[in-house]
SETOR-445534 format. One line per field, with one value per residue: residue number from 0; residue in three letters; chain; x, y, z of N, C-alpha, C, O, CB in turn. Coordinates in nm, 3 decimals. Atoms other than C-alpha are relative to their C-alpha. Glycine has a CB too. Layout:
N
num <- c(NUM	...)
residuo <- c(ala	...)
cadena <- c(A	...)
n.X <- c(X	...)
n.Y <- c(Y	...)
n.Z <- c(Z	...)
ca.X <- c(X	...)
ca.Y <- c(Y	...)
ca.Z <- c(Z	...)
c.X <- c(X	...)
c.Y <- c(Y	...)
c.Z <- c(Z	...)
o.X <- c(X	...)
o.Y <- c(Y	...)
o.Z <- c(Z	...)
cb.X <- c(X	...)
cb.Y <- c(Y	...)
cb.Z <- c(Z	...)
//
This chain:
122
num <- c(0	1	2	3	4	5	6	7	8	9	10	11	12	13	14	15	16	17	18	19	20	21	22	23	24	25	26	27	28	29	30	31	32	33	34	35	36	37	38	39	40	41	42	43	44	45	46	47	48	49	50	51	52	53	54	55	56	57	58	59	60	61	62	63	64	65	66	67	68	69	70	71	72	73	74	75	76	77	78	79	80	81	82	83	84	85	86	87	88	89	90	91	92	93	94	95	96	97	98	99	100	101	102	103	104	105	106	107	108	109	110	111	112	113	114	115	116	117	118	119	120	121)
residuo <- c(met	thr	arg	glu	arg	leu	gln	ser	phe	ala	thr	leu	val	leu	arg	ile	gly	ile	gly	phe	val	phe	leu	tyr	phe	gly	trp	ser	gly	val	thr	glu	pro	glu	thr	trp	ala	gly	leu	val	pro	ala	trp	thr	his	val	ile	ala	ser	pro	glu	met	leu	val	arg	ile	his	gly	ile	val	glu	leu	val	gly	gly	ile	met	leu	ile	phe	gly	phe	phe	thr	gly	tyr	val	ala	gly	ile	leu	phe	leu	asn	leu	leu	his	thr	val	phe	leu	leu	ser	ser	pro	gln	ile	ile	val	arg	asp	met	gly	ile	leu	ser	gly	leu	leu	ser	leu	phe	leu	ala	his	val	pro	leu	arg	ala	lys	lys)
cadena <- c(A	A	A	A	A	A	A	A	A	A	A	A	A	A	A	A	A	A	A	A	A	A	A	A	A	A	A	A	A	A	A	A	A	A	A	A	A	A	A	A	A	A	A	A	A	A	A	A	A	A	A	A	A	A	A	A	A	A	A	A	A	A	A	A	A	A	A	A	A	A	A	A	A	A	A	A	A	A	A	A	A	A	A	A	A	A	A	A	A	A	A	A	A	A	A	A	A	A	A	A	A	A	A	A	A	A	A	A	A	A	A	A	A	A	A	A	A	A	A	A	A	A)
n.X <- c(-0.035	-0.100	-0.119	-0.013	0.091	-0.060	-0.074	0.064	0.006	-0.140	-0.055	0.052	-0.050	-0.171	0.005	0.126	-0.068	-0.140	0.039	-0.005	-0.096	-0.070	0.050	-0.016	-0.137	0.026	0.078	-0.065	-0.116	0.044	0.085	-0.074	-0.140	-0.047	-0.018	-0.083	-0.080	-0.158	-0.053	-0.073	-0.137	-0.051	-0.071	0.121	0.046	-0.004	0.066	0.136	0.013	0.042	0.146	0.099	-0.021	0.089	0.126	-0.018	-0.007	0.146	0.079	0.008	0.047	0.154	0.051	0.003	0.124	0.128	0.021	-0.008	0.139	0.141	-0.053	-0.021	-0.095	-0.052	-0.099	-0.122	0.022	-0.103	-0.149	-0.048	-0.055	-0.107	-0.132	0.029	-0.022	-0.144	-0.049	-0.006	-0.082	-0.146	-0.009	0.056	0.048	-0.105	0.032	0.162	0.124	-0.027	0.094	0.143	-0.005	-0.054	0.101	0.050	-0.089	0.044	0.082	-0.040	-0.067	0.151	0.084	-0.067	0.004	0.124	0.059	-0.072	0.031	-0.127	0.037	0.031	-0.084	0.067)
n.Y <- c(0.176	-0.005	0.038	0.127	0.093	-0.033	0.071	0.134	-0.001	-0.038	0.073	0.073	-0.027	0.051	0.120	0.052	-0.040	0.126	0.109	-0.010	0.013	0.139	0.104	-0.014	0.083	0.123	0.078	0.027	0.078	0.147	0.047	-0.026	-0.025	-0.040	-0.138	-0.010	0.071	-0.091	-0.080	0.124	0.020	0.162	0.066	0.056	0.100	0.166	-0.020	0.005	-0.075	-0.175	-0.014	0.070	-0.091	-0.113	0.064	-0.019	-0.138	-0.055	0.013	-0.071	-0.120	0.009	0.052	-0.125	-0.091	0.041	0.000	-0.115	-0.066	0.025	-0.026	0.123	0.001	-0.107	-0.017	0.139	-0.011	-0.126	0.002	0.136	-0.058	-0.056	0.096	0.052	-0.101	-0.090	0.072	0.001	-0.175	0.027	0.118	-0.071	-0.156	-0.125	-0.151	-0.046	0.019	0.012	-0.074	0.053	0.122	-0.075	-0.025	0.077	0.065	-0.072	0.033	0.088	-0.036	-0.063	0.105	0.064	-0.057	-0.051	0.101	0.102	0.006	0.001	0.065	-0.056	0.004	0.069)
n.Z <- c(-0.011	-0.117	0.040	0.004	0.129	0.127	0.028	0.027	0.144	0.066	0.021	0.095	0.144	0.021	0.007	0.107	0.106	0.022	-0.005	0.191	0.034	0.020	0.068	0.092	0.083	-0.026	0.075	0.143	-0.008	-0.005	0.125	0.101	-0.078	0.084	-0.017	-0.078	-0.006	0.025	-0.110	-0.107	0.031	0.027	-0.091	-0.024	0.065	-0.040	-0.076	0.109	0.107	-0.066	0.003	-0.142	-0.091	-0.008	-0.040	-0.148	-0.033	0.047	-0.116	-0.084	0.002	0.012	-0.112	-0.083	0.048	-0.026	-0.159	-0.041	0.071	-0.083	-0.145	-0.071	-0.057	0.109	-0.038	0.037	0.109	0.052	-0.040	0.129	0.110	-0.016	0.032	0.138	0.119	-0.059	0.050	0.134	0.029	0.028	0.078	0.158	0.018	0.081	-0.062	0.066	-0.047	-0.182	-0.018	-0.026	-0.087	-0.159	-0.024	-0.018	-0.088	-0.092	-0.046	-0.064	-0.186	-0.087	-0.041	-0.102	-0.085	-0.072	-0.041	-0.049	-0.100	-0.106	-0.129	-0.152	-0.113	-0.141)
ca.X <- c(-1.837	-1.567	-1.196	-1.217	-1.491	-1.293	-0.976	-1.191	-1.307	-0.970	-0.845	-1.140	-1.071	-0.693	-0.768	-1.060	-0.825	-0.507	-0.697	-0.800	-0.481	-0.351	-0.660	-0.614	-0.251	-0.314	-0.570	-0.353	-0.053	-0.296	-0.487	-0.207	0.147	0.279	0.302	0.488	0.694	1.007	1.043	1.129	1.486	1.675	1.820	1.448	1.418	1.537	1.295	0.979	0.905	0.858	0.480	0.403	0.589	0.411	0.092	0.174	0.257	-0.086	-0.267	-0.115	-0.183	-0.553	-0.600	-0.468	-0.661	-0.959	-0.926	-0.822	-1.129	-1.350	-1.131	-1.038	-0.753	-0.630	-0.335	-0.155	-0.298	-0.096	0.218	0.218	0.183	0.387	0.686	0.557	0.591	0.897	1.047	0.929	1.083	1.417	1.410	1.244	1.153	1.261	1.317	0.983	0.777	0.957	0.778	0.436	0.553	0.696	0.362	0.189	0.422	0.360	0.006	0.048	0.275	-0.033	-0.249	-0.015	0.035	-0.337	-0.449	-0.205	-0.297	-0.037	-0.010	-0.140	0.137	0.130)
ca.Y <- c(7.918	7.866	7.799	7.443	7.372	7.563	7.364	7.042	7.167	7.247	6.925	6.747	6.932	6.841	6.497	6.433	6.647	6.436	6.158	6.217	6.252	5.931	5.745	5.874	5.786	5.465	5.356	5.452	5.250	4.942	4.981	5.126	5.010	5.012	5.394	5.389	5.122	5.300	5.511	5.176	5.189	4.909	4.780	4.653	4.431	4.126	4.205	4.191	4.309	4.699	4.636	4.424	4.670	4.960	4.748	4.715	5.084	5.152	4.949	5.097	5.439	5.342	5.170	5.489	5.713	5.563	5.531	5.886	6.007	5.816	5.907	5.555	5.556	5.891	5.962	5.625	5.637	5.978	5.868	5.516	5.754	5.995	5.763	5.588	5.915	6.054	5.707	5.772	6.172	6.005	5.734	5.933	6.279	6.535	6.902	6.953	6.802	6.786	7.091	6.912	6.596	6.866	7.008	6.699	6.537	6.857	6.787	6.436	6.550	6.799	6.507	6.291	6.515	6.651	6.268	6.045	5.935	6.025	5.842	5.997	6.143	5.917)
ca.Z <- c(-0.250	0.002	-0.072	-0.009	-0.277	-0.511	-0.439	-0.435	-0.821	-0.899	-0.863	-1.007	-1.353	-1.346	-1.259	-1.535	-1.776	-1.743	-1.697	-2.097	-2.184	-2.068	-2.193	-2.518	-2.572	-2.377	-2.617	-2.903	-2.783	-2.750	-3.091	-3.269	-3.132	-3.476	-3.431	-3.142	-3.169	-3.363	-3.031	-2.820	-2.773	-2.907	-2.589	-2.510	-2.764	-2.556	-2.306	-2.590	-2.905	-2.937	-3.027	-2.693	-2.499	-2.626	-2.590	-2.212	-2.176	-2.353	-2.083	-1.810	-1.940	-2.055	-1.690	-1.511	-1.721	-1.656	-1.269	-1.261	-1.485	-1.219	-0.886	-0.793	-0.578	-0.753	-0.528	-0.570	-0.942	-0.990	-0.842	-1.077	-1.374	-1.274	-1.251	-1.581	-1.781	-1.568	-1.718	-2.063	-2.058	-1.983	-2.224	-2.539	-2.483	-2.717	-2.666	-2.879	-2.644	-2.265	-2.230	-2.243	-2.053	-1.756	-1.762	-1.740	-1.467	-1.278	-1.266	-1.178	-0.841	-0.764	-0.770	-0.592	-0.329	-0.284	-0.248	-0.090	0.206	0.522	0.845	1.143	1.409	1.726)
c.X <- c(0.144	0.114	0.023	-0.062	0.061	0.124	-0.035	-0.032	0.105	0.064	-0.084	0.029	0.158	-0.020	-0.087	0.104	0.132	-0.034	-0.030	0.139	0.074	-0.117	-0.005	0.130	-0.008	-0.076	0.069	0.117	-0.097	-0.048	0.109	0.167	0.100	0.064	0.077	0.111	0.133	0.051	0.068	0.131	0.045	0.027	-0.140	-0.036	0.026	-0.098	-0.156	0.015	-0.069	-0.152	-0.059	0.049	-0.090	-0.144	-0.019	0.002	-0.177	-0.082	-0.005	-0.043	-0.156	-0.058	0.001	-0.077	-0.141	-0.014	0.030	-0.104	-0.107	0.007	0.024	0.137	0.100	0.143	0.101	-0.008	0.119	0.125	0.064	0.032	0.114	0.139	0.004	0.046	0.159	0.108	0.043	0.057	0.142	0.024	0.007	-0.045	0.100	-0.016	-0.146	-0.115	0.011	-0.064	-0.133	-0.012	0.017	-0.139	-0.120	0.045	-0.002	-0.148	-0.037	0.023	-0.114	-0.091	0.020	-0.039	-0.151	-0.069	0.075	-0.050	0.146	-0.036	0.017	0.157	-0.059	0.081)
c.Y <- c(0.036	-0.054	-0.163	-0.086	0.047	-0.092	-0.156	-0.022	-0.020	-0.129	-0.125	0.039	-0.039	-0.151	-0.096	0.048	-0.081	-0.140	-0.027	-0.038	-0.135	-0.095	-0.007	-0.050	-0.162	-0.084	-0.004	-0.116	-0.119	0.003	0.024	-0.035	-0.007	0.163	0.028	-0.054	0.020	0.085	-0.063	0.002	-0.147	-0.120	-0.118	-0.107	-0.174	-0.014	-0.081	0.070	0.113	-0.011	-0.048	0.109	0.125	-0.026	0.005	0.128	0.043	-0.025	0.053	0.147	0.026	-0.054	0.147	0.111	0.035	0.010	0.143	0.103	-0.027	0.027	-0.127	0.005	0.122	0.053	-0.108	-0.017	0.100	-0.034	-0.097	0.087	0.102	-0.056	-0.071	0.144	0.112	-0.102	0.007	0.133	-0.064	-0.078	0.055	0.144	0.095	0.121	0.037	0.003	-0.031	0.082	-0.026	-0.113	0.087	0.044	-0.121	-0.094	0.099	0.010	-0.110	0.018	0.072	-0.139	-0.077	0.038	0.062	-0.150	-0.065	-0.015	0.012	-0.037	0.108	0.027	-0.084	0.057)
c.Z <- c(0.071	-0.084	-0.023	-0.092	-0.098	-0.010	-0.039	-0.182	-0.046	-0.057	-0.084	-0.161	-0.004	-0.020	-0.116	-0.183	-0.031	0.009	-0.156	-0.051	0.023	-0.044	-0.158	-0.099	0.076	-0.087	-0.150	-0.009	-0.014	-0.112	-0.109	0.036	-0.112	-0.016	0.060	0.019	-0.052	0.109	0.091	-0.026	-0.020	0.102	0.059	-0.062	0.059	0.114	-0.057	-0.113	0.012	-0.003	0.151	0.105	0.011	0.055	0.150	0.050	-0.008	0.109	0.100	0.012	-0.017	0.142	0.076	-0.050	0.052	0.175	0.056	-0.054	0.135	0.144	0.064	0.022	-0.084	0.070	-0.019	-0.181	-0.061	0.002	-0.089	-0.151	-0.020	-0.040	-0.132	-0.094	0.046	-0.089	-0.134	-0.044	-0.011	-0.126	-0.182	-0.029	-0.068	0.043	-0.017	0.088	0.168	0.075	0.080	0.112	0.129	0.051	0.082	0.131	0.119	0.063	0.082	0.106	0.048	0.065	0.103	0.114	0.098	0.048	0.043	0.120	0.101	0.122	0.076	0.072	0.114	0.109)
o.X <- c(0.208	0.092	0.087	-0.035	0.049	0.132	0.031	-0.003	0.115	0.104	-0.033	0.061	0.178	0.006	-0.074	0.107	0.167	0.051	0.025	0.161	0.139	-0.073	-0.038	0.144	0.030	-0.049	0.056	0.139	-0.049	-0.043	0.108	0.241	0.215	0.171	0.159	0.201	0.228	0.169	0.160	0.171	0.006	0.009	-0.115	-0.112	-0.019	-0.097	-0.220	0.101	-0.162	-0.207	-0.158	-0.032	-0.148	-0.203	-0.117	-0.071	-0.252	-0.136	-0.113	-0.088	-0.216	-0.179	-0.102	-0.147	-0.200	-0.109	-0.002	-0.121	-0.187	-0.090	-0.010	0.212	0.194	0.214	0.219	0.098	0.204	0.201	0.176	0.135	0.198	0.205	0.115	0.130	0.223	0.198	0.153	0.089	0.210	0.117	0.082	-0.075	0.218	-0.107	-0.221	-0.209	-0.079	-0.106	-0.172	-0.106	-0.042	-0.168	-0.182	-0.043	0.011	-0.165	-0.096	-0.062	-0.173	-0.109	-0.055	-0.134	-0.166	-0.144	0.031	-0.094	0.249	-0.145	0.109	0.241	-0.177	0.057)
o.Y <- c(0.140	-0.116	-0.210	-0.202	-0.020	-0.147	-0.228	-0.122	-0.108	-0.139	-0.211	-0.051	-0.084	-0.205	-0.216	-0.011	-0.127	-0.226	-0.120	-0.154	-0.189	-0.206	-0.112	-0.098	-0.250	-0.204	-0.087	-0.183	-0.195	-0.113	-0.038	0.063	0.017	0.182	0.103	0.007	-0.026	0.117	-0.013	-0.024	-0.252	-0.240	-0.233	-0.188	-0.281	-0.129	-0.172	0.157	0.134	0.054	-0.002	0.147	0.169	0.047	0.065	0.148	0.086	0.068	0.091	0.197	0.122	-0.033	0.206	0.178	0.137	0.069	0.171	0.215	0.055	0.023	-0.128	0.011	0.088	0.105	-0.088	-0.047	0.073	-0.001	-0.089	0.076	0.105	-0.028	-0.080	0.127	0.202	-0.044	-0.017	0.146	-0.048	-0.031	0.034	0.193	0.125	0.153	0.084	0.082	-0.067	0.046	0.013	-0.128	0.048	0.014	-0.101	-0.169	0.053	0.052	-0.091	-0.010	0.026	-0.176	-0.090	-0.015	0.078	-0.139	-0.157	0.092	-0.049	-0.005	0.190	-0.061	-0.090	0.027)
o.Z <- c(0.058	-0.188	-0.116	-0.125	-0.201	-0.119	-0.114	-0.247	-0.132	-0.172	-0.155	-0.238	-0.117	-0.127	-0.138	-0.291	-0.140	-0.015	-0.216	-0.088	-0.066	-0.072	-0.214	-0.212	-0.002	-0.091	-0.240	-0.110	-0.099	-0.151	-0.215	0.035	-0.074	-0.074	0.007	0.077	0.012	0.097	0.156	-0.140	0.029	0.077	0.098	-0.010	0.018	0.156	-0.004	-0.121	0.090	0.086	0.208	0.191	0.110	0.135	0.194	0.147	0.079	0.169	0.146	0.115	0.031	0.154	0.110	0.026	0.087	0.226	0.172	-0.005	0.180	0.220	0.182	-0.075	-0.155	-0.016	-0.047	-0.236	-0.146	-0.089	-0.139	-0.217	-0.110	-0.141	-0.186	-0.183	-0.008	-0.148	-0.183	-0.163	-0.112	-0.192	-0.278	-0.137	-0.049	0.119	0.068	0.090	0.245	0.185	0.190	0.189	0.230	0.167	0.186	0.171	0.232	0.177	0.189	0.190	0.145	0.181	0.200	0.172	0.219	0.145	-0.026	0.162	0.072	0.170	0.079	0.055	0.147	0.226)
cb.X <- c(0.018	-0.040	0.088	-0.025	-0.174	0.038	0.069	-0.158	-0.043	0.107	0.057	-0.136	-0.022	0.119	-0.032	-0.213	0.024	0.121	-0.106	-0.026	0.044	0.078	-0.118	-0.026	0.197	-0.049	-0.149	0.069	0.106	-0.095	-0.153	-0.032	0.038	-0.085	-0.078	-0.038	-0.047	-0.008	-0.089	-0.047	0.077	0.131	0.076	-0.083	0.060	0.163	0.018	-0.132	-0.045	0.058	-0.063	0.050	0.123	-0.011	-0.004	0.114	0.115	-0.067	0.001	0.086	0.068	-0.044	0.089	0.130	-0.031	-0.022	0.104	0.122	-0.062	-0.049	-0.101	-0.045	0.039	-0.126	-0.020	-0.070	-0.138	0.000	0.026	-0.177	-0.089	-0.006	0.011	-0.187	-0.178	0.034	-0.055	-0.132	-0.009	0.063	-0.151	-0.128	-0.030	-0.019	0.089	-0.055	-0.067	0.142	-0.020	-0.058	0.130	0.123	-0.021	-0.005	0.147	0.035	-0.039	0.071	0.169	-0.131	-0.013	0.125	0.077	-0.111	-0.063	0.136	-0.086	0.069	0.080	-0.103	0.027	0.011)
cb.Y <- c(-0.115	-0.094	0.056	-0.033	0.021	0.157	0.021	-0.002	0.101	0.069	-0.012	0.002	0.169	0.031	-0.016	0.143	0.134	0.009	-0.012	0.180	0.092	-0.058	-0.011	0.096	0.097	0.001	0.056	0.140	0.016	-0.056	0.094	0.145	-0.118	-0.038	0.061	-0.007	-0.080	0.115	0.063	-0.165	0.059	0.007	0.126	0.076	0.030	-0.061	0.146	0.059	-0.062	0.164	-0.095	-0.200	0.033	0.056	-0.146	-0.055	0.089	-0.072	-0.079	-0.019	0.056	-0.107	-0.132	0.050	-0.044	-0.157	-0.111	0.032	-0.103	-0.152	0.082	-0.126	-0.145	0.144	0.035	-0.201	0.035	0.129	-0.041	-0.142	0.044	0.023	-0.117	-0.054	0.111	-0.005	-0.070	-0.029	0.152	-0.076	-0.103	-0.071	0.065	0.023	0.121	-0.102	-0.119	0.030	0.027	-0.061	-0.123	0.164	0.049	-0.037	-0.029	0.100	0.011	-0.044	0.124	0.100	-0.074	0.010	0.071	0.105	-0.056	0.015	-0.112	0.131	-0.126	-0.134	0.137	-0.179)
cb.Z <- c(-0.188	0.147	0.096	0.101	-0.028	-0.009	0.087	0.099	-0.055	0.112	0.109	0.032	-0.044	0.155	0.116	0.042	0.020	0.121	0.099	-0.072	0.039	0.145	0.048	0.018	0.045	0.103	0.005	-0.051	0.138	0.107	-0.030	-0.037	0.124	-0.067	0.036	0.066	-0.034	-0.124	0.064	-0.021	0.105	-0.059	0.122	-0.016	-0.129	0.056	0.026	0.053	-0.090	-0.119	-0.129	0.065	-0.017	-0.133	-0.048	0.044	-0.122	-0.133	0.037	0.031	-0.093	-0.129	0.065	0.019	-0.106	-0.068	0.077	-0.022	-0.175	-0.008	0.091	-0.069	0.009	-0.027	0.105	0.096	-0.010	0.082	0.153	-0.041	-0.045	0.112	0.105	-0.017	-0.012	0.223	0.023	-0.055	0.165	0.114	0.046	-0.047	0.142	-0.155	-0.076	-0.113	-0.088	0.055	-0.105	-0.135	-0.034	-0.013	-0.121	-0.109	-0.064	-0.041	-0.063	-0.038	0.027	-0.142	-0.081	-0.005	-0.052	-0.114	-0.067	0.000	0.001	0.022	0.049	0.103	0.046	0.011)
//
């Protein structure tokens, strides 16, 4: 097996693994928003109810996870999910889970760098 083939397989495994993480948490946010609503900062209540914000966040994660799993716009989706999770880390993360979130962020950044199209030099 060639190095290129192994690298391609490695990004496939990473894409599907991270996709399922977002699929799980996205589904949970959409179907059980009350479970997560207590984590929503109080200042966001002027925008929408905590449950609605959790559902919107869940939809982004659910759609993003599905797109990663099937390989649709992988670089762009990884970049959006990276920014989404980075925002969540700064708002909500506790020391107990920040290590997990940093691992997921590293994986998303790797997928972004591996798949985002680069402009050709002129």
